[in-house]
C-alpha positions in Angstrom: 2.4 2.5 9.3 -0.2 0.4 7.5 -0.7 -3.0 9.1 0.7 -6.0 7.3 -2.0 -8.2 5.9 -2.0 -11.9 5.0 -4.1 -11.7 1.9 -5.4 -9.1 -0.6 -3.4 -6.0 -1.6 -0.7 -4.7 0.6 -1.8 -2.1 3.2 -5.5 -2.6 2.5 -6.4 -4.7 5.3 -7.6 -7.4 3.1 -8.9 -10.7 4.5 -6.8 -13.7 4.9 -8.8 -15.6 2.3 -6.9 -15.7 -1.1 -8.8 -14.4 -4.0 -7.0 -16.5 -6.5 -5.6 -20.0 -5.9 -3.7 -22.1 -8.4 -2.8 -25.7 -8.1 -0.2 -27.9 -9.8 -2.1 -31.3 -9.6 0.8 -33.7 -9.3 0.9 -37.3 -8.1 -1.7 -39.3 -10.1 0.8 -41.8 -11.3 2.3 -42.4 -8.0 -1.1 -42.8 -6.3 -2.0 -45.5 -8.8 1.4 -47.2 -8.5 1.1 -47.3 -4.6 -2.2 -49.2 -5.2 -0.8 -51.5 -8.0 -3.2 -49.9 -10.4 -2.6 -48.6 -14.0 -1.8 -44.9 -14.4 -5.2 -44.3 -16.0 -6.7 -45.2 -12.7 -4.7 -42.4 -11.0 -5.8 -39.9 -13.6 -9.4 -41.0 -13.1 -9.1 -40.5 -9.4 -7.5 -37.2 -10.0 -10.6 -36.0 -11.8 -12.7 -36.8 -8.8 -10.3 -34.7 -6.8 -10.9 -31.9 -9.2 -14.6 -32.1 -8.5 -14.1 -32.2 -4.8 -11.6 -29.3 -4.7 -13.6 -27.0 -7.0 -16.7 -27.5 -4.9 -14.7 -26.7 -1.8 -13.2 -23.6 -3.3 -16.7 -22.3 -4.2 -18.0 -23.0 -0.7 -15.0 -21.1 0.8 -15.7 -18.1 -1.4 -12.4 -18.2 -3.4 -13.0 -16.0 -6.5 -10.7 -17.8 -9.0 -9.3 -21.3 -9.0 -6.7 -22.2 -11.7 -5.9 -25.9 -12.2 -2.9 -27.1 -14.2 -4.5 -29.9 -16.1 -2.2 -30.4 -19.2 1.1 -28.7 -19.7 2.8 -28.0 -23.0 5.4 -30.6 -22.0 2.9 -33.3 -21.3 2.9 -34.1 -25.1 6.2 -36.0 -24.3 4.2 -38.6 -22.5 3.3 -41.9 -24.1 0.6 -41.5 -26.7 -1.8 -43.8 -24.9 -1.5 -41.7 -21.7 -2.2 -38.5 -23.7 -5.2 -40.1 -25.3 -6.5 -41.2 -21.8 -6.0 -37.6 -20.5 -8.0 -36.2 -23.5 -10.7 -38.7 -22.9 -11.0 -37.7 -19.2 -11.2 -34.1 -20.2 -14.1 -35.0 -22.5 -15.9 -36.8 -19.7 -15.3 -33.9 -17.3 -16.8 -31.4 -19.6 -19.9 -33.6 -20.5 -20.6 -34.5 -16.9 -19.8 -31.3 -15.0 -20.8 -28.5 -17.4 -24.4 -28.5 -16.1 -23.2 -28.1 -12.6 -21.0 -25.2 -13.5 -23.9 -23.4 -15.2 -26.2 -24.1 -12.3 -23.7 -22.9 -9.7 -22.9 -19.7 -11.7 -19.3 -20.7 -12.3 -17.5 -19.1 -15.2 -15.2 -21.5 -17.0 -12.0 -20.1 -18.4 -9.1 -21.9 -20.3 -5.6 -20.7 -20.6 -3.0 -22.2 -22.9 -2.9 -23.2 -26.5 -5.7 -25.7 -26.3 -6.6 -25.4 -30.0 -3.8 -27.8 -30.7 -6.2 -30.5 -29.4 -8.5 -32.5 -31.7 -11.3 -30.5 -33.4 -14.0 -32.2 -31.5 -12.4 -31.5 -28.2 -11.7 -27.9 -29.1 -15.4 -27.5 -29.9 -16.4 -29.1 -26.6 -14.2 -26.6 -24.8 -15.4 -23.6 -26.7 -19.1 -24.6 -26.2 -18.5 -25.1 -22.4 -16.8 -21.6 -22.2 -19.6 -20.1 -24.1 -22.4 -21.7 -21.9 -20.8 -20.2 -18.7 -19.6 -16.8 -20.2 -22.5 -14.9 -18.7 -22.1 -16.3 -15.3 -21.1 -13.9 -12.6 -19.9 -16.2 -9.8 -16.4 -17.8 -9.1 -14.1 -18.5 -12.0 -12.7 -22.0 -12.7 -9.6 -21.7 -14.9 -8.3 -24.8 -16.6 -4.7 -24.7 -18.0 -4.6 -26.8 -21.2 -1.5 -27.2 -23.2 -0.2 -24.3 -21.1 3.4 -23.3 -20.6 4.4 -20.0 -18.8 7.5 -19.3 -20.9 5.5 -19.7 -24.1 2.8 -17.3 -22.6 5.4 -14.7 -21.8 7.1 -15.0 -25.2 3.7 -14.6 -26.9 3.1 -11.4 -24.9 6.6 -10.1 -25.9 5.8 -10.8 -29.6 2.5 -9.0 -29.4 4.1 -5.9 -27.9 6.9 -6.0 -30.4 4.4 -6.1 -33.3 2.6 -3.1 -31.9 5.8 -1.2 -31.4 7.0 -2.0 -35.0 3.6 -0.7 -36.3 4.0 2.5 -34.2 1.1 1.6 -32.1 3.0 1.5 -29.0 6.2 3.3 -27.8 9.1 1.1 -26.5 9.1 3.2 -23.3 5.4 2.2 -22.7 6.4 -1.5 -22.5 6.4 -2.0 -18.7 5.1 -4.6 -16.3 1.5 -3.5 -16.7 1.7 -3.8 -20.5 3.0 -7.3 -20.3 0.3 -8.3 -17.8 -2.4 -7.0 -20.2 -1.0 -9.6 -22.8 -1.1 -12.5 -20.6 -3.8 -15.2 -20.6 -4.7 -14.3 -17.0 -5.1 -10.5 -17.7 -8.7 -10.3 -16.4 -8.2 -12.6 -13.4 -7.5 -11.5 -9.8 -3.8 -11.4 -9.0 -2.5 -14.9 -7.9 -2.4 -15.1 -4.2 -1.6 -18.7 -3.4 0.1 -21.5 -5.6 0.0 -25.0 -4.3 1.8 -28.1 -5.6 0.9 -31.5 -4.5 2.9 -34.8 -4.3 6.1 -33.4 -2.5 7.7 -32.0 -5.6 9.2 -28.6 -5.1 9.3 -26.8 -8.5 6.9 -24.6 -10.6 7.2 -26.7 -13.8 6.6 -23.8 -16.1 3.4 -22.8 -14.5 2.2 -19.1 -14.0 5.9 -17.9 -13.7 5.0 -14.3 -14.1 1.9 -14.4 -12.0 3.7 -16.1 -9.2 6.1 -13.3 -8.6 4.5 -12.4 -5.3 2.2 -15.3 -4.8 2.6 -17.5 -1.7 4.0 -20.9 -2.5 3.0 -24.0 -0.7 4.3 -27.5 -1.5 2.5 -30.4 0.2 3.3 -34.1 0.2 -0.3 -35.2 -0.4 -0.7 -36.9 -3.8 -3.4 -35.1 -5.9 -6.1 -37.8 -5.8 -5.9 -37.6 -1.9 -6.1 -33.8 -1.9 -9.6 -32.8 -0.8 -11.6 -30.0 0.8 -9.9 -30.4 4.2 -6.5 -30.2 2.5 -7.6 -27.0 0.7 -8.8 -25.5 3.9 -5.5 -26.3 5.6 -3.5 -24.7 2.7 -5.7 -21.6 3.0 -5.2 -21.5 6.7 -1.4 -21.6 6.1 -1.8 -18.8 3.6 -3.6 -16.8 6.3 -0.6 -17.0 8.6 1.9 -15.6 6.0 3.0 -12.1 6.2 3.0 -10.6 2.6 5.3 -7.6 2.4 5.7 -7.2 -1.4 9.2 -6.2 -1.0 8.6 -3.8 1.9 9.1 -4.1 5.6 
C-alpha cells in the first residue's frame, strides 16, 4: 500500500509543502473599526499584508499563490469604497510590478476584470505582459471573480462546441470542464485559507477546492503575515489527504 502523503498527488510521496495556496483576504474593515479608523485604512493595511505574504510565499517555495482581491459581489459595496479599492489596485501595480519582474514572478489575473475602467484594465494587461516570460512562482489575483460564473462560462463554452459538433456530449467530463476554467494552467489547489474567523468560501474557487485542505483562522487579514502563513503551511503538513480513499 502506498503511504499517505500530506501534500502533492496521492501516493506519490509528495512533500508537505503545498504547491498552490489560495487566500480569502477577509477582515480589513473590522481591523480598521477596532482601531477607530476609516475602512480605507483597513484596505490600505491589507495591501501591505499582500506584500508581506507574497514575499513569504516566494521564500517558502510555494509555486502559486492566489489572492481573492475583488469578488463579483463586491460591486454591491458603497461606490466610494469600490473606488478606494480600485485606487489601491492601481497603487499596488505601479509600486510592485518592478519587484515582480526582478523576482521572476509571473502575474496572472482570474475573473472578469475587463469590467473595470479602461485605464485600470490597461494597467493590468501591461503588468501581465511584463511578467509573462518569467519562469518563477505565480501570483494570481482574482479580480471581479465569482466561481459560479466561472463554472457557468465553462459550461457555455463546452455547450457551444457540442452544438457545433466539435465535441461529443460524452467527452464532457471533469477534465474537460477543468480545461475551460480560469485556473486551467495552474497547479491543483492544495490549501485554501480564509482569515477573520468567517467559515465560508464566498463563491471562491468552488470547483478547485473539491479536494483542497481548508483552513479558517481568526486573524484579520492586515495582521496575517509570514509567520501566520508558515503556521498555516505547517497545519497543512499535518493533514492526511486521502482523496476519497483509505
